[in-house]
C-alpha positions as CSV (number, residue, x, y, z in Angstrom):
1,M,-1.9,0.3,-31.7
2,G,1.2,-1.8,-31.9
3,I,1.6,-5.5,-31.2
4,R,-1.4,-7.3,-29.8
5,M,-1.3,-10.2,-27.4
6,K,-3.9,-12.9,-27.0
7,T,-4.5,-14.2,-23.5
8,T,-6.9,-16.3,-21.5
9,V,-8.7,-14.8,-18.5
10,N,-10.9,-16.7,-16.0
11,I,-14.1,-14.7,-15.3
12,P,-16.8,-16.0,-13.0
13,D,-19.9,-17.0,-14.9
14,G,-22.1,-14.3,-13.4
15,L,-19.7,-11.5,-14.2
16,F,-19.2,-12.9,-17.7
17,R,-23.0,-12.8,-18.3
18,K,-23.2,-9.2,-17.0
19,A,-20.2,-8.2,-19.2
20,K,-21.8,-9.8,-22.3
21,A,-25.1,-8.0,-21.6
22,F,-23.3,-4.7,-21.0
23,C,-21.5,-5.2,-24.4
24,A,-24.8,-5.9,-26.2
25,E,-26.5,-2.9,-24.7
26,N,-23.6,-0.6,-25.6
27,A,-22.7,-2.1,-29.0
28,I,-19.1,-2.9,-28.1
29,T,-17.1,-6.2,-28.1
30,L,-16.0,-7.9,-25.0
31,T,-12.4,-7.2,-26.1
32,E,-13.2,-3.4,-26.2
33,L,-14.8,-3.6,-22.8
34,V,-11.7,-5.4,-21.3
35,Q,-9.3,-3.0,-22.9
36,K,-11.2,0.1,-21.7
37,A,-11.5,-1.4,-18.2
38,L,-7.7,-2.1,-18.1
39,Q,-6.9,1.3,-19.4
40,D,-9.2,3.0,-16.9
41,A,-7.7,1.0,-14.0
42,I,-4.2,1.8,-15.0
43,S,-4.9,5.5,-15.6
44,S,-6.7,5.9,-12.3
45,R,-3.6,4.8,-10.4
46,G,-1.3,7.2,-12.2
47,V,0.9,4.4,-13.7
48,E,1.2,6.2,-17.0
49,Q,2.4,9.4,-15.2
50,G,5.6,7.8,-14.0
51,T,6.9,6.8,-10.6
52,F,6.2,8.9,-7.6
53,K,9.3,10.3,-6.0
54,L,9.2,11.7,-2.5
55,A,11.0,15.0,-2.1
56,D,14.4,14.9,-0.4
57,G,13.6,15.9,3.2
58,R,17.2,15.6,4.5
59,F,18.9,18.5,6.3
60,K,22.5,19.4,6.9
61,G,24.2,18.3,10.1
62,E,25.0,15.3,12.1
63,L,21.8,13.2,12.2
64,G,20.0,16.2,13.6
65,L,20.5,15.0,17.2
66,R,21.8,16.9,20.2
67,P,25.5,16.2,20.8
68,G,25.9,13.2,23.1
69,I,22.6,11.5,22.1
70,D,23.0,7.9,20.9
71,P,21.0,7.5,17.7
72,A,20.1,3.9,18.7
73,D,18.7,5.0,22.1
74,W,15.0,5.3,21.0
75,A,13.7,5.7,24.6
76,T,15.8,8.8,25.1
77,I,14.8,10.2,21.6
78,R,11.1,9.5,22.3
79,D,11.4,11.3,25.7
80,L,13.1,14.3,24.1
81,T,10.5,14.4,21.4
82,Y,7.7,14.7,23.9
83,E,9.6,16.9,26.4
84,G,7.3,19.8,27.5
85,R,4.2,18.5,25.7
86,G,1.8,17.2,28.2
87,S,2.1,15.1,31.3
């Protein structure tokens, strides 16, 4: 399994008692429980699968705006976005 690290973890008393009881009922050590919980938490978030990369959604052209529209003029861009869609 490679190099092992020792560490100290602060666990509230109630949770610690529940963890110890769980370990006794399942014939595992607290170390095994913590390792399994950490592995499950990491795996469920996809950390081992690599970093998510969003597909490139760019398109060719000049900013995609109509000629003569200032890209910093958000009010005009908003108005053009909703043009013909409602009141």
